[in-house]
N, C-alpha and C positions, 0 to 999 in steps of 0.2 A: 562571285554569283551563285547563289543555290537554285536549286531545282525549282523552289517556287517564288523566285524573285526574277520570274522573267519580264520582258516588257509587257504581254499579253496580261498576264495576272496581274501584273502592277496596275495596268489600265483598268482590267475590270474592276479592281479592289477598289481603285478611285469611283469609279460609276456607282459603286455600291455606296460608297461613303457619301456619295453626293445626291443619291436618292433618299438615302437615309436623312441628310440634312432637311433636303425640300420636304420630305414627309413631315418633320417635324415644324417645318415653317408653317406647311398647311395648316398643321394640326393647330398650329396657334391662331392662325388667321382665323380659322371656323370658331374657336374659341372666343375669339375678340368680335364676333361679329355685332354684338351689341354695346361695345365698348366706344363711348364717345370720342373722336378724335384719333381713333386708331387709324393707321395705315397700313395697307396689306405689304408683305414683306416676302420675297423671294431671293432666289439665286438665278445667274443666268448660266442654266445646266450646261447648253452646249458648248461656251465660252470657256467654262472652267474644266471639262472634259477634254477640250481641243489645247489647252495648255498641257495638259498630260501627254497626249499624243505626239504634241511637237517636242516636247521636252522642255518647255517653257519653266524658267528657276522659279516663277510665282508659283508653279503648280504646288510647290511644297508648302504653301501658306495656306493657312483658311480662305475657304471662299468667301467671297464680296457677297454678303447680304444687304441688299438692296429694298428701298420703299416701291412699290409698282403705282407710279406717277399717274399713268392714263387709264385708270379707273374712275368711274364715275363716281363722284363724292356726294354722300347725304347731306341734308342740313346740319347733323349733327358732327359733322367731319370725319366721319367713319367712310371709308372706301371699300370696304370687303363685300365683294360677290360671292354670295353662297354658290352659285349655279358655277361659276369660274373655280373655283376651289375645291368643288367636286369631282369637276371633269379634271382637274390638274391630280387630284388623289387619286383618281382610277388610271390615269395614265404613268403616273408615279409607279404606282404598285405594278404596273404591267413591266417599267424597264426595270424595275427591281428583281423581279421573277426572271425575268429575259438574262439579267446579269448573272444570276445566282445558277441558271440553267448553264450558261457558257462556261462560268467557272467550273462547275463539277464537270463538264464533258473535257477540259483542260486538266484537270486531276485525274480524270480516268485516262485519258491519253498518257499522261505522266506516269500514271499506276503501270499502263500497260509495255510502256517503255522499260520502267525499270525491271519489270518482271520478265524481260526478254520475249516479250511477244505471246506468251502464253496465257490463257484467261483463266487458269487455275488458283 
């Protein structure tokens, strides 16, 4: 195991990958707001991240992208809710920023350990 392959760094990396995928899905949902028959797609972020935390072997598989069935469907069959997607996008951006900040802190901690505790 290398210094950059710690359980914390691996989990944070997985979280960033998941938020990146979710951002792409939200963008696709917004882009298809007026597409007849389009169904909102998403991932279960918590469930996917939990797989990484518990060491579940399925954590190495791509996340399951699913359609969101509980949303109100319009007469044209589309169920994209722009308010939901906008809120999800903002929440997802905050999660990504928090993940980057935590990863940066962990790398700074490793750098400090490597340099023997000196700040130079």
